[in-house]
PQR file with spaces between the fields and no chain letter, atoms N, CA, C, O and H, PARSE charges and radii, in Angstrom:
ATOM       1  N    MET     1      -7.602    8.823   10.493 -0.4000 1.5000
ATOM       2  CA   MET     1      -7.198    8.815    9.094 -0.0000 2.0000
ATOM       3  C    MET     1      -5.680    8.719    9.006  0.5500 1.7000
ATOM       4  O    MET     1      -4.947    9.347    9.770 -0.5500 1.4000
ATOM       5  N    TYR     2      -5.242    7.920    8.061 -0.4000 1.5000
ATOM       6  CA   TYR     2      -3.809    7.749    7.866 -0.0000 2.0000
ATOM       7  C    TYR     2      -3.338    8.493    6.621  0.5500 1.7000
ATOM       8  O    TYR     2      -4.084    8.656    5.655 -0.5500 1.4000
ATOM       9  H    TYR     2      -5.837    7.410    7.440  0.4000 1.0000
ATOM      10  N    ASN     3      -2.099    8.936    6.665 -0.4000 1.5000
ATOM      11  CA   ASN     3      -1.486    9.618    5.541 -0.0000 2.0000
ATOM      12  C    ASN     3      -0.627    8.600    4.788  0.5500 1.7000
ATOM      13  O    ASN     3       0.379    8.124    5.315 -0.5500 1.4000
ATOM      14  H    ASN     3      -1.493    8.804    7.449  0.4000 1.0000
ATOM      15  N    TYR     4      -1.014    8.275    3.582 -0.4000 1.5000
ATOM      16  CA   TYR     4      -0.313    7.265    2.790 -0.0000 2.0000
ATOM      17  C    TYR     4       0.619    7.876    1.745  0.5500 1.7000
ATOM      18  O    TYR     4       0.995    7.200    0.787 -0.5500 1.4000
ATOM      19  H    TYR     4      -1.831    8.663    3.153  0.4000 1.0000
ATOM      20  N    SER     5       0.997    9.149    1.915 -0.4000 1.5000
ATOM      21  CA   SER     5       1.845    9.786    0.905 -0.0000 2.0000
ATOM      22  C    SER     5       3.206    9.105    0.781  0.5500 1.7000
ATOM      23  O    SER     5       3.730    8.982   -0.326 -0.5500 1.4000
ATOM      24  H    SER     5       0.692    9.698    2.693  0.4000 1.0000
ATOM      25  N    LYS     6       3.779    8.665    1.884 -0.4000 1.5000
ATOM      26  CA   LYS     6       5.067    7.978    1.820 -0.0000 2.0000
ATOM      27  C    LYS     6       4.917    6.629    1.116  0.5500 1.7000
ATOM      28  O    LYS     6       5.789    6.231    0.343 -0.5500 1.4000
ATOM      29  H    LYS     6       3.353    8.765    2.783  0.4000 1.0000
ATOM      30  N    LEU     7       3.822    5.934    1.379 -0.4000 1.5000
ATOM      31  CA   LEU     7       3.551    4.658    0.707 -0.0000 2.0000
ATOM      32  C    LEU     7       3.371    4.885   -0.790  0.5500 1.7000
ATOM      33  O    LEU     7       3.907    4.130   -1.601 -0.5500 1.4000
ATOM      34  H    LEU     7       3.114    6.257    2.006  0.4000 1.0000
ATOM      35  N    LEU     8       2.625    5.911   -1.158 -0.4000 1.5000
ATOM      36  CA   LEU     8       2.421    6.218   -2.580 -0.0000 2.0000
ATOM      37  C    LEU     8       3.744    6.547   -3.266  0.5500 1.7000
ATOM      38  O    LEU     8       3.975    6.158   -4.411 -0.5500 1.4000
ATOM      39  H    LEU     8       2.190    6.525   -0.499  0.4000 1.0000
ATOM      40  N    GLY     9       4.609    7.265   -2.554 -0.4000 1.5000
ATOM      41  CA   GLY     9       5.926    7.573   -3.097 -0.0000 2.0000
ATOM      42  C    GLY     9       6.750    6.312   -3.321  0.5500 1.7000
ATOM      43  O    GLY     9       7.444    6.184   -4.329 -0.5500 1.4000
ATOM      44  H    GLY     9       4.422    7.581   -1.624  0.4000 1.0000
ATOM      45  N    ARG    10       6.669    5.392   -2.380 -0.4000 1.5000
ATOM      46  CA   ARG    10       7.415    4.131   -2.497 -0.0000 2.0000
ATOM      47  C    ARG    10       6.887    3.294   -3.664  0.5500 1.7000
ATOM      48  O    ARG    10       7.666    2.677   -4.391 -0.5500 1.4000
ATOM      49  H    ARG    10       6.105    5.497   -1.561  0.4000 1.0000
ATOM      50  N    ILE    11       5.582    3.276   -3.838 -0.4000 1.5000
ATOM      51  CA   ILE    11       4.970    2.543   -4.957 -0.0000 2.0000
ATOM      52  C    ILE    11       5.518    3.079   -6.270  0.5500 1.7000
ATOM      53  O    ILE    11       5.921    2.316   -7.148 -0.5500 1.4000
ATOM      54  H    ILE    11       4.950    3.778   -3.247  0.4000 1.0000
ATOM      55  N    LYS    12       5.528    4.399   -6.393 -0.4000 1.5000
ATOM      56  CA   LYS    12       6.026    5.043   -7.610 -0.0000 2.0000
ATOM      57  C    LYS    12       7.524    4.798   -7.775  0.5500 1.7000
ATOM      58  O    LYS    12       7.993    4.502   -8.874 -0.5500 1.4000
ATOM      59  H    LYS    12       5.200    5.019   -5.680  0.4000 1.0000
ATOM      60  N    GLU    13       8.264    4.921   -6.685 -0.4000 1.5000
ATOM      61  CA   GLU    13       9.716    4.717   -6.702 -0.0000 2.0000
ATOM      62  C    GLU    13      10.078    3.324   -7.211  0.5500 1.7000
ATOM      63  O    GLU    13      11.084    3.150   -7.899 -0.5500 1.4000
ATOM      64  H    GLU    13       7.883    5.162   -5.792  0.4000 1.0000
ATOM      65  N    LYS    14       9.260    2.343   -6.873 -0.4000 1.5000
ATOM      66  CA   LYS    14       9.508    0.966   -7.296 -0.0000 2.0000
ATOM      67  C    LYS    14       8.955    0.674   -8.691  0.5500 1.7000
ATOM      68  O    LYS    14       9.033   -0.457   -9.170 -0.5500 1.4000
ATOM      69  H    LYS    14       8.442    2.485   -6.314  0.4000 1.0000
ATOM      70  N    GLY    15       8.396    1.703   -9.341 -0.4000 1.5000
ATOM      71  CA   GLY    15       7.964    1.575  -10.726 -0.0000 2.0000
ATOM      72  C    GLY    15       6.587    0.976  -10.926  0.5500 1.7000
ATOM      73  O    GLY    15       6.271    0.488  -12.012 -0.5500 1.4000
ATOM      74  H    GLY    15       8.332    2.622   -8.951  0.4000 1.0000
ATOM      75  N    PHE    16       5.768    1.008   -9.893 -0.4000 1.5000
ATOM      76  CA   PHE    16       4.420    0.451  -10.001 -0.0000 2.0000
ATOM      77  C    PHE    16       3.383    1.544  -10.178  0.5500 1.7000
ATOM      78  O    PHE    16       3.510    2.635   -9.622 -0.5500 1.4000
ATOM      79  H    PHE    16       6.025    1.404   -9.011  0.4000 1.0000
ATOM      80  N    THR    17       2.357    1.240  -10.958 -0.4000 1.5000
ATOM      81  CA   THR    17       1.141    2.042  -10.973 -0.0000 2.0000
ATOM      82  C    THR    17       0.214    1.388   -9.951  0.5500 1.7000
ATOM      83  O    THR    17       0.463    0.262   -9.520 -0.5500 1.4000
ATOM      84  H    THR    17       2.254    0.354  -11.410  0.4000 1.0000
ATOM      85  N    LEU    18      -0.842    2.080   -9.565 -0.4000 1.5000
ATOM      86  CA   LEU    18      -1.802    1.461   -8.647 -0.0000 2.0000
ATOM      87  C    LEU    18      -2.424    0.224   -9.282  0.5500 1.7000
ATOM      88  O    LEU    18      -2.673   -0.776   -8.608 -0.5500 1.4000
ATOM      89  H    LEU    18      -1.044    2.995   -9.915  0.4000 1.0000
ATOM      90  N    GLU    19      -2.672    0.305  -10.584 -0.4000 1.5000
ATOM      91  CA   GLU    19      -3.260   -0.834  -11.295 -0.0000 2.0000
ATOM      92  C    GLU    19      -2.347   -2.055  -11.243  0.5500 1.7000
ATOM      93  O    GLU    19      -2.797   -3.169  -10.973 -0.5500 1.4000
ATOM      94  H    GLU    19      -2.470    1.117  -11.131  0.4000 1.0000
ATOM      95  N    ALA    20      -1.057   -1.833  -11.504 -0.4000 1.5000
ATOM      96  CA   ALA    20      -0.090   -2.935  -11.507 -0.0000 2.0000
ATOM      97  C    ALA    20       0.082   -3.520  -10.108  0.5500 1.7000
ATOM      98  O    ALA    20       0.152   -4.739   -9.949 -0.5500 1.4000
ATOM      99  H    ALA    20      -0.691   -0.929  -11.723  0.4000 1.0000
ATOM     100  N    LEU    21       0.152   -2.658   -9.093 -0.4000 1.5000
ATOM     101  CA   LEU    21       0.304   -3.139   -7.727 -0.0000 2.0000
ATOM     102  C    LEU    21      -0.934   -3.919   -7.288  0.5500 1.7000
ATOM     103  O    LEU    21      -0.824   -4.986   -6.684 -0.5500 1.4000
ATOM     104  H    LEU    21       0.095   -1.668   -9.222  0.4000 1.0000
ATOM     105  N    ALA    22      -2.101   -3.381   -7.594 -0.4000 1.5000
ATOM     106  CA   ALA    22      -3.348   -4.060   -7.225 -0.0000 2.0000
ATOM     107  C    ALA    22      -3.392   -5.461   -7.833  0.5500 1.7000
ATOM     108  O    ALA    22      -3.742   -6.425   -7.151 -0.5500 1.4000
ATOM     109  H    ALA    22      -2.190   -2.514   -8.084  0.4000 1.0000
ATOM     110  N    LYS    23      -3.042   -5.573   -9.092 -0.4000 1.5000
ATOM     111  CA   LYS    23      -3.046   -6.875   -9.759 -0.0000 2.0000
ATOM     112  C    LYS    23      -2.045   -7.817   -9.099  0.5500 1.7000
ATOM     113  O    LYS    23      -2.338   -8.995   -8.890 -0.5500 1.4000
ATOM     114  H    LYS    23      -2.758   -4.790   -9.646  0.4000 1.0000
ATOM     115  N    LYS    24      -0.868   -7.300   -8.773 -0.4000 1.5000
ATOM     116  CA   LYS    24       0.199   -8.111   -8.184 -0.0000 2.0000
ATOM     117  C    LYS    24      -0.199   -8.671   -6.813  0.5500 1.7000
ATOM     118  O    LYS    24       0.200   -9.779   -6.455 -0.5500 1.4000
ATOM     119  H    LYS    24      -0.630   -6.344   -8.942  0.4000 1.0000
ATOM     120  N    ILE    25      -0.983   -7.906   -6.051 -0.4000 1.5000
ATOM     121  CA   ILE    25      -1.368   -8.362   -4.713 -0.0000 2.0000
ATOM     122  C    ILE    25      -2.777   -8.964   -4.664  0.5500 1.7000
ATOM     123  O    ILE    25      -3.256   -9.355   -3.600 -0.5500 1.4000
ATOM     124  H    ILE    25      -1.307   -7.006   -6.342  0.4000 1.0000
ATOM     125  N    GLY    26      -3.426   -9.032   -5.818 -0.4000 1.5000
ATOM     126  CA   GLY    26      -4.726   -9.695   -5.885 -0.0000 2.0000
ATOM     127  C    GLY    26      -5.906   -8.843   -5.444  0.5500 1.7000
ATOM     128  O    GLY    26      -6.899   -9.370   -4.942 -0.5500 1.4000
ATOM     129  H    GLY    26      -3.037   -8.714   -6.683  0.4000 1.0000
ATOM     130  N    LEU    27      -5.805   -7.539   -5.628 -0.4000 1.5000
ATOM     131  CA   LEU    27      -6.923   -6.643   -5.303 -0.0000 2.0000
ATOM     132  C    LEU    27      -7.417   -5.959   -6.563  0.5500 1.7000
ATOM     133  O    LEU    27      -6.687   -5.829   -7.547 -0.5500 1.4000
ATOM     134  H    LEU    27      -4.999   -7.112   -6.036  0.4000 1.0000
ATOM     135  N    ASN    28      -8.647   -5.530   -6.519 -0.4000 1.5000
ATOM     136  CA   ASN    28      -9.201   -4.684   -7.574 -0.0000 2.0000
ATOM     137  C    ASN    28      -8.603   -3.296   -7.355  0.5500 1.7000
ATOM     138  O    ASN    28      -8.430   -2.872   -6.213 -0.5500 1.4000
ATOM     139  H    ASN    28      -9.240   -5.635   -5.720  0.4000 1.0000
ATOM     140  N    VAL    29      -8.290   -2.591   -8.431 -0.4000 1.5000
ATOM     141  CA   VAL    29      -7.672   -1.264   -8.298 -0.0000 2.0000
ATOM     142  C    VAL    29      -8.579   -0.296   -7.543  0.5500 1.7000
ATOM     143  O    VAL    29      -8.080    0.560   -6.812 -0.5500 1.4000
ATOM     144  H    VAL    29      -8.430   -2.936   -9.359  0.4000 1.0000
ATOM     145  N    SER    30      -9.876   -0.407   -7.697 -0.4000 1.5000
ATOM     146  CA   SER    30     -10.778    0.493   -6.959 -0.0000 2.0000
ATOM     147  C    SER    30     -10.734    0.191   -5.463  0.5500 1.7000
ATOM     148  O    SER    30     -10.862    1.105   -4.648 -0.5500 1.4000
ATOM     149  H    SER    30     -10.281   -1.102   -8.291  0.4000 1.0000
ATOM     150  N    THR    31     -10.557   -1.065   -5.093 -0.4000 1.5000
ATOM     151  CA   THR    31     -10.433   -1.442   -3.680 -0.0000 2.0000
ATOM     152  C    THR    31      -9.150   -0.866   -3.096  0.5500 1.7000
ATOM     153  O    THR    31      -9.165   -0.313   -1.997 -0.5500 1.4000
ATOM     154  H    THR    31     -10.453   -1.808   -5.755  0.4000 1.0000
ATOM     155  N    LEU    32      -8.042   -0.990   -3.819 -0.4000 1.5000
ATOM     156  CA   LEU    32      -6.777   -0.428   -3.358 -0.0000 2.0000
ATOM     157  C    LEU    32      -6.889    1.090   -3.230  0.5500 1.7000
ATOM     158  O    LEU    32      -6.407    1.669   -2.256 -0.5500 1.4000
ATOM     159  H    LEU    32      -8.031   -1.440   -4.713  0.4000 1.0000
ATOM     160  N    SER    33      -7.511    1.722   -4.189 -0.4000 1.5000
ATOM     161  CA   SER    33      -7.697    3.166   -4.160 -0.0000 2.0000
ATOM     162  C    SER    33      -8.509    3.598   -2.936  0.5500 1.7000
ATOM     163  O    SER    33      -8.178    4.592   -2.291 -0.5500 1.4000
ATOM     164  H    SER    33      -7.902    1.251   -4.980  0.4000 1.0000
ATOM     165  N    LYS    34      -9.562    2.859   -2.620 -0.4000 1.5000
ATOM     166  CA   LYS    34     -10.384    3.168   -1.444 -0.0000 2.0000
ATOM     167  C    LYS    34      -9.549    3.083   -0.169  0.5500 1.7000
ATOM     168  O    LYS    34      -9.688    3.913    0.729 -0.5500 1.4000
ATOM     169  H    LYS    34      -9.831    2.051   -3.144  0.4000 1.0000
ATOM     170  N    LYS    35      -8.694    2.086   -0.097 -0.4000 1.5000
ATOM     171  CA   LYS    35      -7.846    1.922    1.082 -0.0000 2.0000
ATOM     172  C    LYS    35      -6.861    3.080    1.204  0.5500 1.7000
ATOM     173  O    LYS    35      -6.635    3.594    2.300 -0.5500 1.4000
ATOM     174  H    LYS    35      -8.581    1.412   -0.827  0.4000 1.0000
ATOM     175  N    LEU    36      -6.281    3.486    0.089 -0.4000 1.5000
ATOM     176  CA   LEU    36      -5.313    4.585    0.094 -0.0000 2.0000
ATOM     177  C    LEU    36      -5.965    5.939    0.350  0.5500 1.7000
ATOM     178  O    LEU    36      -5.287    6.897    0.722 -0.5500 1.4000
ATOM     179  H    LEU    36      -6.465    3.069   -0.801  0.4000 1.0000
ATOM     180  N    ASN    37      -7.276    6.018    0.153 -0.4000 1.5000
ATOM     181  CA   ASN    37      -8.022    7.251    0.393 -0.0000 2.0000
ATOM     182  C    ASN    37      -8.829    7.203    1.691  0.5500 1.7000
ATOM     183  O    ASN    37      -9.755    7.989    1.892 -0.5500 1.4000
ATOM     184  H    ASN    37      -7.826    5.239   -0.150  0.4000 1.0000
ATOM     185  N    ASN    38      -8.462    6.265    2.567 -0.4000 1.5000
ATOM     186  CA   ASN    38      -9.085    6.127    3.891 -0.0000 2.0000
ATOM     187  C    ASN    38     -10.586    5.858    3.853  0.5500 1.7000
ATOM     188  O    ASN    38     -11.302    6.211    4.791 -0.5500 1.4000
ATOM     189  H    ASN    38      -7.710    5.626    2.404  0.4000 1.0000
ATOM     190  N    LYS    39     -11.061    5.245    2.794 -0.4000 1.5000
ATOM     191  CA   LYS    39     -12.479    4.877    2.692 -0.0000 2.0000
ATOM     192  C    LYS    39     -12.690    3.442    3.170  0.5500 1.7000
ATOM     193  O    LYS    39     -13.817    3.009    3.410 -0.5500 1.4000
ATOM     194  H    LYS    39     -10.479    4.958    2.032  0.4000 1.0000
ATOM     195  N    SER    40     -11.578    2.713    3.302 -0.4000 1.5000
ATOM     196  CA   SER    40     -11.580    1.321    3.730 -0.0000 2.0000
ATOM     197  C    SER    40     -10.238    1.065    4.400  0.5500 1.7000
ATOM     198  O    SER    40      -9.278    1.799    4.163 -0.5500 1.4000
ATOM     199  H    SER    40     -10.662    3.065    3.107  0.4000 1.0000
ATOM     200  N    GLU    41     -10.161    0.040    5.228 -0.4000 1.5000
ATOM     201  CA   GLU    41      -8.916   -0.247    5.942 -0.0000 2.0000
ATOM     202  C    GLU    41      -8.139   -1.383    5.288  0.5500 1.7000
ATOM     203  O    GLU    41      -8.719   -2.282    4.678 -0.5500 1.4000
ATOM     204  H    GLU    41     -10.941   -0.555    5.420  0.4000 1.0000
ATOM     205  N    PHE    42      -6.825   -1.326    5.425 -0.4000 1.5000
ATOM     206  CA   PHE    42      -5.978   -2.418    4.963 -0.0000 2.0000
ATOM     207  C    PHE    42      -6.074   -3.583    5.937  0.5500 1.7000
ATOM     208  O    PHE    42      -6.165   -3.380    7.147 -0.5500 1.4000
ATOM     209  H    PHE    42      -6.354   -0.595    5.920  0.4000 1.0000
ATOM     210  N    HIS    43      -6.055   -4.795    5.413 -0.4000 1.5000
ATOM     211  CA   HIS    43      -5.981   -5.995    6.230 -0.0000 2.0000
ATOM     212  C    HIS    43      -4.512   -6.387    6.360  0.5500 1.7000
ATOM     213  O    HIS    43      -3.687   -6.020    5.523 -0.5500 1.4000
ATOM     214  H    HIS    43      -5.981   -4.959    4.429  0.4000 1.0000
ATOM     215  N    GLN    44      -4.196   -7.127    7.404 -0.4000 1.5000
ATOM     216  CA   GLN    44      -2.821   -7.526    7.657 -0.0000 2.0000
ATOM     217  C    GLN    44      -2.178   -8.219    6.472  0.5500 1.7000
ATOM     218  O    GLN    44      -1.040   -7.916    6.116 -0.5500 1.4000
ATOM     219  H    GLN    44      -4.867   -7.425    8.084  0.4000 1.0000
ATOM     220  N    ASP    45      -2.895   -9.143    5.861 -0.4000 1.5000
ATOM     221  CA   ASP    45      -2.322   -9.889    4.728 -0.0000 2.0000
ATOM     222  C    ASP    45      -2.053   -8.974    3.538  0.5500 1.7000
ATOM     223  O    ASP    45      -1.093   -9.194    2.800 -0.5500 1.4000
ATOM     224  H    ASP    45      -3.820   -9.389    6.151  0.4000 1.0000
ATOM     225  N    GLU    46      -2.880   -7.953    3.340 -0.4000 1.5000
ATOM     226  CA   GLU    46      -2.657   -7.003    2.249 -0.0000 2.0000
ATOM     227  C    GLU    46      -1.398   -6.177    2.509  0.5500 1.7000
ATOM     228  O    GLU    46      -0.609   -5.928    1.597 -0.5500 1.4000
ATOM     229  H    GLU    46      -3.660   -7.774    3.940  0.4000 1.0000
ATOM     230  N    ILE    47      -1.219   -5.758    3.755 -0.4000 1.5000
ATOM     231  CA   ILE    47      -0.022   -4.993    4.122 -0.0000 2.0000
ATOM     232  C    ILE    47       1.223   -5.842    3.872  0.5500 1.7000
ATOM     233  O    ILE    47       2.205   -5.352    3.314 -0.5500 1.4000
ATOM     234  H    ILE    47      -1.860   -5.961    4.496  0.4000 1.0000
ATOM     235  N    LYS    48       1.189   -7.088    4.274 -0.4000 1.5000
ATOM     236  CA   LYS    48       2.341   -7.976    4.072 -0.0000 2.0000
ATOM     237  C    LYS    48       2.656   -8.161    2.593  0.5500 1.7000
ATOM     238  O    LYS    48       3.822   -8.136    2.199 -0.5500 1.4000
ATOM     239  H    LYS    48       0.391   -7.486    4.728  0.4000 1.0000
ATOM     240  N    LYS    49       1.625   -8.346    1.773 -0.4000 1.5000
ATOM     241  CA   LYS    49       1.835   -8.516    0.331 -0.0000 2.0000
ATOM     242  C    LYS    49       2.444   -7.266   -0.290  0.5500 1.7000
ATOM     243  O    LYS    49       3.381   -7.353   -1.083 -0.5500 1.4000
ATOM     244  H    LYS    49       0.678   -8.366    2.094  0.4000 1.0000
ATOM     245  N    ILE    50       1.911   -6.111    0.072 -0.4000 1.5000
ATOM     246  CA   ILE    50       2.436   -4.855   -0.462 -0.0000 2.0000
ATOM     247  C    ILE    50       3.899   -4.684   -0.061  0.5500 1.7000
ATOM     248  O    ILE    50       4.732   -4.302   -0.883 -0.5500 1.4000
ATOM     249  H    ILE    50       1.150   -6.041    0.716  0.4000 1.0000
ATOM     250  N    CYS    51       4.204   -4.965    1.189 -0.4000 1.5000
ATOM     251  CA   CYS    51       5.582   -4.837    1.676 -0.0000 2.0000
ATOM     252  C    CYS    51       6.527   -5.754    0.901  0.5500 1.7000
ATOM     253  O    CYS    51       7.644   -5.363    0.564 -0.5500 1.4000
ATOM     254  H    CYS    51       3.527   -5.276    1.856  0.4000 1.0000
ATOM     255  N    ARG    52       6.079   -6.950    0.628 -0.4000 1.5000
ATOM     256  CA   ARG    52       6.910   -7.896   -0.122 -0.0000 2.0000
ATOM     257  C    ARG    52       7.163   -7.387   -1.546  0.5500 1.7000
ATOM     258  O    ARG    52       8.285   -7.456   -2.047 -0.5500 1.4000
ATOM     259  H    ARG    52       5.171   -7.267    0.902  0.4000 1.0000
ATOM     260  N    VAL    53       6.126   -6.886   -2.178 -0.4000 1.5000
ATOM     261  CA   VAL    53       6.223   -6.451   -3.571 -0.0000 2.0000
ATOM     262  C    VAL    53       7.075   -5.196   -3.730  0.5500 1.7000
ATOM     263  O    VAL    53       7.858   -5.097   -4.675 -0.5500 1.4000
ATOM     264  H    VAL    53       5.215   -6.830   -1.771  0.4000 1.0000
ATOM     265  N    ILE    54       6.931   -4.238   -2.819 -0.4000 1.5000
ATOM     266  CA   ILE    54       7.678   -2.982   -2.983 -0.0000 2.0000
ATOM     267  C    ILE    54       8.823   -2.851   -1.982  0.5500 1.7000
ATOM     268  O    ILE    54       9.293   -1.746   -1.710 -0.5500 1.4000
ATOM     269  H    ILE    54       6.294   -4.318   -2.051  0.4000 1.0000
ATOM     270  N    ASP    55       9.262   -3.965   -1.444 -0.4000 1.5000
ATOM     271  CA   ASP    55      10.460   -4.024   -0.590 -0.0000 2.0000
ATOM     272  C    ASP    55      10.431   -3.089    0.616  0.5500 1.7000
ATOM     273  O    ASP    55      11.322   -2.261    0.802 -0.5500 1.4000
ATOM     274  H    ASP    55       8.880   -4.862   -1.665  0.4000 1.0000
ATOM     275  N    ILE    56       9.398   -3.239    1.419 -0.4000 1.5000
ATOM     276  CA   ILE    56       9.346   -2.521    2.690 -0.0000 2.0000
ATOM     277  C    ILE    56       9.649   -3.539    3.782  0.5500 1.7000
ATOM     278  O    ILE    56       9.008   -4.587    3.862 -0.5500 1.4000
ATOM     279  H    ILE    56       8.674   -3.912    1.267  0.4000 1.0000
ATOM     280  N    GLU    57      10.629   -3.222    4.623 -0.4000 1.5000
ATOM     281  CA   GLU    57      10.977   -4.102    5.736 -0.0000 2.0000
ATOM     282  C    GLU    57       9.834   -4.113    6.753  0.5500 1.7000
ATOM     283  O    GLU    57       9.155   -3.103    6.940 -0.5500 1.4000
ATOM     284  H    GLU    57      11.149   -2.370    4.558  0.4000 1.0000
ATOM     285  N    MET    58       9.630   -5.238    7.395 -0.4000 1.5000
ATOM     286  CA   MET    58       8.554   -5.359    8.383 -0.0000 2.0000
ATOM     287  C    MET    58       8.697   -4.316    9.498  0.5500 1.7000
ATOM     288  O    MET    58       7.693   -3.819   10.008 -0.5500 1.4000
ATOM     289  H    MET    58      10.181   -6.058    7.243  0.4000 1.0000
ATOM     290  N    CYS    59       9.921   -3.986    9.874 -0.4000 1.5000
ATOM     291  CA   CYS    59      10.119   -3.002   10.943 -0.0000 2.0000
ATOM     292  C    CYS    59       9.744   -1.586   10.506  0.5500 1.7000
ATOM     293  O    CYS    59       9.628   -0.695   11.348 -0.5500 1.4000
ATOM     294  H    CYS    59      10.737   -4.390    9.460  0.4000 1.0000
ATOM     295  N    ASP    60       9.554   -1.365    9.206 -0.4000 1.5000
ATOM     296  CA   ASP    60       9.203   -0.040    8.686 -0.0000 2.0000
ATOM     297  C    ASP    60       7.726    0.108    8.339  0.5500 1.7000
ATOM     298  O    ASP    60       7.325    1.141    7.803 -0.5500 1.4000
ATOM     299  H    ASP    60       9.649   -2.088    8.522  0.4000 1.0000
ATOM     300  N    ILE    61       6.922   -0.886    8.627 -0.4000 1.5000
ATOM     301  CA   ILE    61       5.503   -0.857    8.273 -0.0000 2.0000
ATOM     302  C    ILE    61       4.813    0.391    8.824  0.5500 1.7000
ATOM     303  O    ILE    61       4.047    1.036    8.108 -0.5500 1.4000
ATOM     304  H    ILE    61       7.248   -1.725    9.062  0.4000 1.0000
ATOM     305  N    GLY    62       5.070    0.734   10.069 -0.4000 1.5000
ATOM     306  CA   GLY    62       4.435    1.895   10.684 -0.0000 2.0000
ATOM     307  C    GLY    62       4.680    3.190    9.938  0.5500 1.7000
ATOM     308  O    GLY    62       3.805    4.054    9.875 -0.5500 1.4000
ATOM     309  H    GLY    62       5.692    0.210   10.650  0.4000 1.0000
ATOM     310  N    THR    63       5.861    3.325    9.378 -0.4000 1.5000
ATOM     311  CA   THR    63       6.224    4.533    8.640 -0.0000 2.0000
ATOM     312  C    THR    63       5.379    4.704    7.387  0.5500 1.7000
ATOM     313  O    THR    63       5.071    5.827    6.988 -0.5500 1.4000
ATOM     314  H    THR    63       6.572    2.624    9.430  0.4000 1.0000
ATOM     315  N    TYR    64       5.006    3.595    6.771 -0.4000 1.5000
ATOM     316  CA   TYR    64       4.256    3.632    5.518 -0.0000 2.0000
ATOM     317  C    TYR    64       2.749    3.493    5.692  0.5500 1.7000
ATOM     318  O    TYR    64       1.982    4.051    4.907 -0.5500 1.4000
ATOM     319  H    TYR    64       5.256    2.683    7.096  0.4000 1.0000
ATOM     320  N    PHE    65       2.319    2.758    6.708 -0.4000 1.5000
ATOM     321  CA   PHE    65       0.897    2.442    6.823 -0.0000 2.0000
ATOM     322  C    PHE    65       0.166    3.105    8.004  0.5500 1.7000
ATOM     323  O    PHE    65      -1.065    3.143    8.018 -0.5500 1.4000
ATOM     324  H    PHE    65       2.942    2.305    7.346  0.4000 1.0000
ATOM     325  N    PHE    66       0.887    3.611    8.966 -0.4000 1.5000
ATOM     326  CA   PHE    66       0.216    4.117   10.169 -0.0000 2.0000
ATOM     327  C    PHE    66       0.592    5.547   10.553  0.5500 1.7000
ATOM     328  O    PHE    66       0.562    5.907   11.730 -0.5500 1.4000
ATOM     329  H    PHE    66       1.887    3.580    8.955  0.4000 1.0000
ATOM     330  N    CYS    67       0.942    6.355    9.563 -0.4000 1.5000
ATOM     331  CA   CYS    67       1.219    7.775    9.822 -0.0000 2.0000
ATOM     332  C    CYS    67      -0.100    8.541    9.821  0.5500 1.7000
ATOM     333  O    CYS    67      -0.906    8.423    8.898 -0.5500 1.4000
ATOM     334  H    CYS    67       0.966    6.063    8.606  0.4000 1.0000
ATOM     335  N    GLN    68      -0.300    9.318   10.863 -0.4000 1.5000
ATOM     336  CA   GLN    68      -1.554   10.071   10.938 -0.0000 2.0000
ATOM     337  C    GLN    68      -1.376   11.499   10.510  0.5500 1.7000
ATOM     338  O    GLN    68      -2.336   12.269   10.515 -0.5500 1.4000
ATOM     339  H    GLN    68       0.355    9.414   11.613  0.4000 1.0000
């Protein structure tokens, strides 16, 4: 299980709601919620889209997506 609290903080810091972020990256909000609650896994392309939208550098992906 991954801890997405830092990612959630970054989403909020950048002024996005989960609904707005989901729409921006082409996901249903319930799908994004499942991923953030460890009920489903993120795919590489989804991680890249999220990073682009909320300005996460590629070298920092582990800090936001792979903290246990």
